[in-house]
GUVO-338416 format. One line per 4 residues: number of its first residue (from 1); their letters; for each residue x, y, z of C-alpha. Coordinates in steps of 0.1 Angstrom, whole numbers. Layout:
GUVO-338416
NUM> A> X:Y:Z | ...
END
This chain:
GUVO-338416
1> MTEP> 728:-4:-443 | 720:27:-420 | 693:48:-431 | 703:83:-440
5> VVTE> 676:98:-416 | 659:78:-391 | 628:90:-370 | 637:81:-331
9> EVRL> 602:97:-317 | 573:116:-328 | 554:133:-298 | 527:158:-295
13> LEGP> 530:179:-267 | 494:192:-257 | 502:223:-239 | 531:249:-231
17> NLYF> 562:231:-236 | 601:234:-238 | 599:247:-273 | 568:270:-272
21> TRPA> 541:283:-252 | 515:265:-275 | 511:228:-284 | 540:215:-305
25> VKVM> 547:182:-324 | 583:172:-312 | 604:149:-338 | 635:133:-327
29> LSMP> 658:124:-357 | 690:108:-364 | 706:121:-392 | 738:102:-400
33> GYLE> 736:104:-438 | 734:141:-436 | 766:141:-411 | 788:120:-433
37> APTT> 773:127:-470 | 798:146:-494 | 799:181:-490 | 785:186:-525
41> SVKA> 755:163:-520 | 745:182:-490 | 751:215:-508 | 726:203:-534
45> VADA> 701:200:-507 | 707:234:-495 | 704:248:-529 | 672:227:-538
49> LGMR> 655:240:-505 | 664:279:-509 | 688:278:-481 | 716:301:-478
53> ARVG> 739:282:-455 | 774:267:-453 | 768:229:-448 | 805:226:-434
57> EPGS> 825:190:-440 | 816:160:-430 | 814:153:-395 | 823:189:-387
61> VQRR> 810:212:-361 | 794:232:-391 | 778:200:-403 | 760:194:-370
65> AFLG> 750:228:-370 | 734:224:-405 | 715:192:-395 | 689:217:-374
69> RVAQ> 686:243:-403 | 678:216:-428 | 654:200:-406 | 638:233:-396
73> QSIR> 634:243:-436 | 620:211:-442 | 593:216:-421 | 587:253:-434
77> TIAR> 584:237:-470 | 562:213:-463 | 539:238:-444 | 539:261:-470
81> AAGT> 529:232:-497 | 498:229:-472 | 491:263:-473 | 506:280:-440
85> SRVG> 527:306:-448 | 541:310:-413 | 544:283:-390 | 567:283:-357
89> VRVR> 598:260:-359 | 624:255:-333 | 652:230:-332 | 678:215:-308
93> AGAA> 710:194:-309 | 706:159:-296 | 731:138:-275 | 750:123:-304
97> PEDV> 764:143:-332 | 737:130:-356 | 710:136:-335 | 687:166:-340
101> VVAA> 652:175:-322 | 625:196:-342 | 592:211:-328 | 566:229:-347
105> VWRR> 534:243:-335 | 502:222:-342 | 464:229:-342 | 449:193:-355
109> RGRA> 462:164:-341 | 458:141:-371 | 478:167:-394 | 506:169:-369
113> WVLG> 510:136:-367 | 514:131:-405 | 537:161:-405 | 559:144:-380
117> ESLA> 560:112:-393 | 568:121:-428 | 598:144:-418 | 624:117:-418
121> GFLT> 613:103:-455 | 613:141:-468 | 649:142:-457 | 659:108:-471
125> DVLA> 642:117:-505 | 660:155:-507 | 693:139:-496 | 687:114:-527
129> GGEP> 679:139:-553 | 641:143:-549 | 625:177:-559 | 614:194:-526
133> AALA> 583:209:-540 | 570:179:-553 | 576:157:-522 | 565:187:-499
137> TAIA> 529:186:-520 | 525:149:-512 | 528:153:-480 | 509:179:-479
141> NEMM> 480:165:-496 | 482:135:-473 | 481:157:-443 | 447:174:-457
145> SARA> 434:138:-465 | 441:127:-432 | 414:130:-404 | 418:165:-391
149> GSRP> 417:150:-354 | 412:167:-323 | 427:199:-309 | 451:199:-281
153> SAIT> 439:188:-247 | 455:216:-225 | 428:236:-208 | 426:273:-207
157> PKVP> 414:277:-167 | 383:297:-158 | 392:302:-124 | 429:311:-107
161> VASI> 453:287:-110 | 487:277:-95 | 514:256:-112 | 542:245:-90
165> TGTN> 574:226:-98 | 613:223:-90 | 633:192:-81 | 624:189:-43
169> GKTT> 596:205:-22 | 570:205:-50 | 544:182:-32 | 550:199:3
173> TTRL> 545:234:-11 | 514:224:-32 | 494:209:-3 | 504:237:19
177> LAHM> 492:262:-7 | 459:238:-10 | 455:240:29 | 456:278:26
181> CMTA> 431:280:0 | 407:259:21 | 416:276:52 | 404:310:31
185> GKTT> 371:291:22 | 376:283:-11 | 366:252:-31 | 399:238:-38
189> AWSS> 413:208:-58 | 450:201:-62 | 471:173:-80 | 505:158:-72
193> TDGV> 522:127:-74 | 501:113:-51 | 467:119:-71 | 440:143:-74
197> VVMG> 425:155:-43 | 392:176:-37 | 390:196:-8 | 415:172:14
201> QMVE> 396:139:-2 | 416:117:-26 | 395:113:-59 | 421:97:-81
205> PGDY> 452:82:-68 | 483:78:-86 | 509:100:-103 | 490:129:-115
209> SGPA> 518:158:-116 | 511:161:-153 | 484:173:-178 | 458:146:-168
213> GARG> 460:159:-130 | 454:192:-144 | 422:183:-162 | 411:161:-131
217> VLET> 415:194:-110 | 400:219:-135 | 370:198:-143 | 361:196:-104
221> PDLE> 323:211:-100 | 324:244:-85 | 360:248:-82 | 371:280:-70
225> IGVL> 411:277:-71 | 433:250:-88 | 468:240:-74 | 490:219:-100
229> ETAR> 522:200:-90 | 538:200:-124 | 566:175:-128 | 594:175:-153
233> GGLL> 579:138:-166 | 548:157:-177 | 564:188:-192 | 589:169:-215
237> LKGM> 562:140:-225 | 533:161:-227 | 535:196:-220 | 517:215:-196
241> GVTH> 480:206:-191 | 467:244:-189 | 473:272:-214 | 482:300:-185
245> NDVS> 484:302:-148 | 481:331:-123 | 511:319:-101 | 539:302:-110
249> VVTN> 565:284:-83 | 598:271:-89 | 612:256:-58 | 650:246:-71
253> VSAD> 668:230:-95 | 695:202:-86 | 705:167:-96 | 677:143:-103
257> HLGL> 664:123:-137 | 695:136:-156 | 703:114:-185 | 665:109:-193
261> QGID> 647:123:-223 | 674:144:-234 | 679:161:-203 | 716:156:-195
265> TLDQ> 727:187:-175 | 714:210:-146 | 710:242:-172 | 690:217:-194
269> LAEV> 667:208:-163 | 660:246:-156 | 650:252:-189 | 624:223:-184
273> KAIV> 614:237:-152 | 611:274:-164 | 582:260:-189 | 554:269:-163
277> TTVT> 568:305:-155 | 565:313:-194 | 526:311:-192 | 521:329:-160
281> KPDG> 497:359:-168 | 511:396:-168 | 490:403:-137 | 499:373:-118
285> WTVL> 530:364:-100 | 564:342:-106 | 574:330:-75 | 612:320:-75
289> NGED> 638:307:-52 | 662:338:-50 | 690:318:-37 | 692:293:-66
293> PRVW> 707:314:-98 | 693:291:-122 | 656:294:-109 | 660:333:-105
297> AMHG> 671:335:-139 | 639:323:-149 | 622:356:-143 | 639:373:-177
301> RSSG> 614:350:-196 | 583:354:-174 | 557:380:-184 | 545:373:-146
305> RPWA> 556:400:-116 | 585:386:-100 | 584:375:-64 | 616:360:-49
309> FALD> 622:341:-17 | 653:335:2 | 660:324:36 | 688:350:38
313> PTTP> 672:384:41 | 706:399:23 | 701:379:-8 | 704:403:-38
317> ALRA> 673:386:-56 | 651:399:-30 | 660:436:-37 | 660:429:-73
321> AVDA> 623:416:-71 | 612:446:-55 | 631:472:-74 | 613:454:-104
325> GGRG> 577:462:-87 | 575:427:-75 | 579:415:-41 | 603:395:-19
329> ITVS> 596:371:10 | 624:360:39 | 631:352:76 | 638:385:95
333> DGDI> 646:381:133 | 629:348:130 | 596:364:114 | 583:352:78
337> TVLE> 586:387:65 | 572:400:33 | 592:430:16 | 573:453:-6
341> PGGA> 581:485:-27 | 592:517:-10 | 610:497:18 | 580:482:35
345> TVKI> 579:451:53 | 549:429:64 | 555:402:93 | 533:373:85
349> APLT> 543:347:115 | 572:335:137 | 590:307:126 | 582:289:158
353> DVPA> 545:293:151 | 548:270:116 | 549:233:124 | 561:225:91
357> TLSG> 595:241:95 | 598:213:124 | 607:242:151 | 632:259:124
361> LSVH> 650:227:120 | 640:220:86 | 658:245:62 | 641:230:29
365> NIAN> 607:234:48 | 613:267:54 | 620:276:19 | 590:256:12
369> VLAA> 569:277:35 | 580:309:20 | 572:296:-15 | 538:286:-2
373> TAAG> 531:317:15 | 541:339:-14 | 519:319:-38 | 488:320:-14
377> LGLG> 493:359:-12 | 500:360:-47 | 464:341:-53 | 449:372:-32
381> LPRA> 440:351:-1 | 435:370:31 | 466:373:51 | 447:360:81
385> AVQE> 436:329:63 | 475:322:51 | 486:330:86 | 461:305:100
389> ALRT> 468:280:73 | 506:283:86 | 500:275:122 | 475:247:114
393> FNPD> 495:225:86 | 511:200:106 | 539:176:90 | 521:145:96
397> DRLN> 506:116:80 | 474:131:72 | 483:168:57 | 517:161:40
401> PGRM> 522:122:41 | 554:110:31 | 571:142:35 | 593:144:70
405> NIYS> 570:125:90 | 582:120:124 | 571:92:148 | 584:85:183
409> LPVS> 590:47:186 | 593:29:221 | 626:11:225 | 649:-6:252
413> GGTA> 656:24:274 | 634:51:262 | 620:65:228 | 638:64:195
417> SVIL> 626:88:163 | 614:75:133 | 614:98:102 | 596:88:69
421> DLAH> 606:108:40 | 605:104:1 | 641:116:-3 | 649:105:-34
425> NEAG> 678:125:-47 | 709:143:-31 | 691:174:-20 | 666:152:-5
429> LAAL> 690:130:13 | 711:160:26 | 676:175:41 | 666:144:56
433> LDVA> 699:138:72 | 698:174:86 | 667:168:102 | 676:134:115
437> RGLA> 708:151:130 | 687:179:147 | 663:153:164 | 689:132:177
441> APGG> 694:134:215 | 732:143:227 | 750:111:222 | 720:97:200
445> RVFL> 729:79:169 | 715:84:132 | 705:53:114 | 697:54:78
449> ALGT> 679:31:51 | 695:42:21 | 674:36:-14 | 658:49:-43
453> AGDR> 647:45:-77 | 670:29:-106 | 661:58:-131 | 694:78:-116
457> TDDI> 725:78:-131 | 755:58:-116 | 772:88:-104 | 739:100:-85
461> LAAL> 738:70:-69 | 772:67:-57 | 770:103:-45 | 741:91:-23
465> GQIA> 760:64:-9 | 787:89:0 | 766:114:15 | 750:86:37
469> GQRA> 786:72:45 | 798:108:59 | 764:119:80 | 748:89:93
473> DHVV> 763:67:118 | 748:35:105 | 735:27:71 | 717:-1:55
477> IAHK> 705:-2:18 | 669:-9:15 | 655:-23:-19 | 626:-10:-38
481> EHYL> 616:-39:-60 | 590:-18:-78 | 614:11:-85 | 639:-8:-100
485> RGRT> 634:7:-136 | 658:-15:-156 | 685:-17:-129 | 695:-51:-110
489> LAEF> 698:-51:-71 | 734:-62:-74 | 738:-26:-93 | 723:-6:-67
493> EAHF> 746:-22:-40 | 777:-17:-62 | 770:19:-69 | 759:27:-34
497> GAGL> 787:7:-20 | 813:27:-40 | 800:60:-26 | 798:45:11
501> ALAG> 838:34:6 | 845:71:-5 | 833:79:30 | 853:55:46
505> VGEA> 823:29:53 | 826:-8:46 | 800:-33:35 | 765:-20:42
509> PSHP> 738:-47:50 | 709:-49:24 | 675:-55:32 | 647:-65:3
513> TELA> 623:-40:15 | 619:-9:31 | 600:-25:59 | 625:-49:66
517> ALVS> 651:-23:69 | 626:-2:92 | 623:-35:115 | 660:-45:116
521> LAEH> 672:-7:125 | 645:-6:153 | 659:-36:169 | 692:-18:174
525> AADG> 680:15:183 | 684:30:218 | 669:62:238 | 675:96:218
529> DVIA> 685:76:185 | 670:85:150 | 662:60:121 | 656:75:88
533> IMTH> 640:59:62 | 640:68:25 | 605:56:17 | 590:52:-16
537> EQRT> 569:20:-19 | 562:9:16 | 554:39:33 | 517:28:43
541> AAVE> 533:-3:53 | 559:13:76 | 530:34:93 | 510:4:99
545> WLAG> 542:-14:114 | 550:16:136 | 514:16:150 | 514:-19:158
549> QGAT> 548:-14:179 | 531:14:199 | 549:42:182 | 527:75:181
553> PDGA> 529:104:152 | 549:135:167 | 528:168:168 | 543:203:167
557> ADIR> 549:203:203 | 568:169:202 | 593:179:177 | 600:211:194
561> RKVV> 607:190:226 | 630:167:206 | 646:197:187 | 652:215:221
565> RAQG> 667:184:238 | 691:178:210 | 705:212:213 | 711:201:251
569> KHER> 682:224:259 | 650:222:279 | 615:234:269 | 616:255:301
573> ENAF> 652:267:294 | 645:303:299 | 631:294:336 | 661:276:344
577> DALA> 684:306:332 | 663:330:355 | 677:306:385 | 712:315:376
581> VLSG> 710:354:387 | 694:343:419 | 714:330:448 | 706:315:484
585> EAQV> 672:307:496 | 659:329:469 | 672:303:443 | 660:274:463
589> TEAT> 624:289:464 | 622:292:428 | 640:260:421 | 616:243:445
593> ALRA> 585:260:427 | 597:247:391 | 603:212:405 | 567:212:418
597> EMPG> 554:221:382 | 575:196:368 | 577:166:393 | 590:139:372
601> DARA> 616:161:352 | 650:150:356 | 664:186:349 | 641:201:376
605> AYEL> 652:181:399 | 690:188:390 | 684:225:392 | 669:222:427
609> AGAL> 697:201:438 | 720:225:427 | 702:252:445 | 704:234:478
613> DAAG> 741:224:472 | 751:260:467 | 729:270:500 | 748:244:521
617> REAE> 721:216:520 | 741:189:507 | 721:164:522 | 689:174:507
621> AVPL> 709:180:474 | 722:142:470 | 689:123:468 | 679:149:440
625> YEGA> 713:146:422 | 709:107:423 | 672:111:411 | 678:130:382
629> LAGG> 708:107:371 | 683:79:373 | 656:98:356 | 679:102:320
633> LPEP> 692:136:327 | 708:143:293 | 742:159:286 | 757:180:293
637> HRHR> 738:185:326 | 742:146:332 | 780:152:334 | 778:184:356
641> ARIQ> 753:165:378 | 782:136:387 | 805:162:394 | 783:183:417
645> LASS> 774:148:432 | 806:138:441 | 814:172:458 | 785:168:479
649> LRNL> 793:135:488 | 827:147:501 | 813:176:519 | 791:148:536
653> DRHA> 825:130:543 | 813:100:523 | 848:99:506 | 850:64:494
657> EAIA> 816:71:473 | 831:106:460 | 864:88:450 | 847:61:430
661> LLDT> 828:85:412 | 855:107:405 | 876:80:396 | 852:70:366
665> LATE> 848:106:358 | 886:107:355 | 886:78:329 | 858:91:309
669> RPES> 868:128:307 | 907:128:311 | 909:161:299 | 889:178:325
673> AAVA> 906:201:350 | 876:201:373 | 873:164:375 | 911:163:385
677> AFRA> 907:192:409 | 880:177:428 | 891:142:428 | 923:155:446
681> LARL> 901:174:471 | 883:141:478 | 915:120:483 | 933:149:506
685> DAGQ> 900:148:527 | 904:108:526 | 941:108:542 | 957:102:506
689> PDAV> 981:133:503 | 1005:114:485 | 986:103:459 | 967:138:456
693> VADL> 1004:152:448 | 1010:124:424 | 979:128:403 | 981:168:404
697> IDAL> 1016:166:389 | 1004:144:363 | 974:165:355 | 995:196:352
701> LARA> 1020:178:330 | 994:167:308 | 981:203:302 | 1012:220:301
705> TDDD> 1033:233:270 | 1057:254:283 | 1098:249:280 | 1102:240:315
709> ANLY> 1076:212:318 | 1089:198:286 | 1125:198:302 | 1113:183:336
713> RAAL> 1087:163:323 | 1108:128:329 | 1118:137:363 | 1086:151:377
717> TRYA> 1069:119:363 | 1096:97:384 | 1090:120:413 | 1051:115:410
721> DALR> 1056:76:404 | 1077:75:435 | 1048:95:456 | 1022:68:444
725> ARAP> 1048:39:456 | 1050:54:491 | 1011:59:495 | 995:36:519
729> QGTS> 982:0:504 | 951:4:483 | 950:44:481 | 970:50:451
733> ASSS> 951:53:415 | 958:60:380 | 963:94:371 | 941:118:357
END
């Protein structure tokens, strides 16, 4: 027979938590007996406990509400018997109708544990007709005779502390803020999912994003500033590791880890993340994502001054923060800019000078940079130190391992890019693919090794598959044996496969490890392609393999070159733009000088060829065009170079070569009117007038939409075919 009340869990929260800004004992109860008991029985319990409450009918919504109230009243009854007249108690509904979570403030471990373990028995006995006062006295005596036990372990910091949380970006923001503190000359320690780090040296590896990490940081000798990554798990299971902070940061809230520990919705997850803001000192700063409504709403419960960050300078939260006596930080005209009361603005640094933004390509890292900058200034760091830290924090394996680390890998025909990133949810994967697409050369492909941990819902796994299928050109599944967390490999493949199917992608190959997936994808990569790996357990192995293949980590300049190339531009684009306003020998002279500065650059060769061509020096232009094409000139200039080369060959009476090249171009780009026109000129000079007229008729009809074209299309097509039929043998060709 099911017990009327069952204890599902008793947990001592050591620091600020979801229920209080002080330590609390949390008891999860299942109360089927109370939910379904006759109304008279439950009314008798309410009367015995002195409650003025409507108990409702069995199973009703009103009865569900009563479950929380009776659990709360029972805690207070036991506390009074133990001599405590006032005790903080809060309740929350659980996932099932009979579930209740009740939390009460505690000061001594042993007594709190007895209270938590005794609550279900008290409720059961009262429902059976027991006298509440006598039952409460018995529990109170047990509490008082039990060993009092230690006090909560949360530390009251003696140095400035920043607490950083959010779904994505926590670790990067933590590392960047710590880098700012060290750049300012402060003895700094920080904790994260990687471990406890003191002045850049790992002293305790492992996931220390909870209270143990806070203790490891704050026990550092001669510490001046502590930076604490504060994750959802630690907040729920132990509470915060510190009693207060000077700066709190919330980066964002998105779907991740839902369905765990009673957190089923984004609103509930936001409540958990908000814990760090509730203990920010009144003279401290609460740094919040102003573009995330759930995050910005947290300023209402925080005593700290608001500091909103947003990429869009028109975001209302920026002005609201400033109007409330706080600050805002955004990007204005390409500069990181602080907004102050009275309309004042302070320029911090251009985005192009901040390597962590990947030349402005990584939108989520721009947000992390804004958050870290606000936190650094909020901690009182000198502006010059913050600016220097922004310039020197490279997104590499040394300063930010596992977060958008980019490598150049030699492959057949050139170089592919490899991105190693701890993307583990929908937002993280979207950000990874944003960067991958932004690095891919024109015509380059994006390969993705898809994988995550098993503690995600079925819907999230399917959503990851759908995002992958929609945005990557080729997807493989990379299994993570140590992150299955109760799932089987077949489950991963089924749920990922369902999402991929929604994106129109068939079966995706699977690999047993991340490294195996990387090796497989590298075998198929070509110049300009990007391989994105969602890496969790084999990042170090992947880095070692890449090094063994001759891959090199990209610095800020390398990434910028790739971004510029992906945009079809050149790092000297401004200089090439300046050539366009010149003409004649002046243009040739300037183009010659640029080519001398970049002797092996295909774009420089192309621009000089174009200048010579325009000056009537086709014989000199032709070998430069050919050299630029052989040197890997990228699109769109590659297509233009082939057209211009064909035109120069025609002008040099090399008609057969010109026609052969233009025939190829006409097949590749049948929509190009310019190709059709140049091809007609070359054929005319080669003595093929009938074929020229036929091809031009076809080209006109292919583009015409007027009534006459539609009326006479069949007749004109016959005439064009007749012209081609009477052309000299071997001179006709397919139409444009």
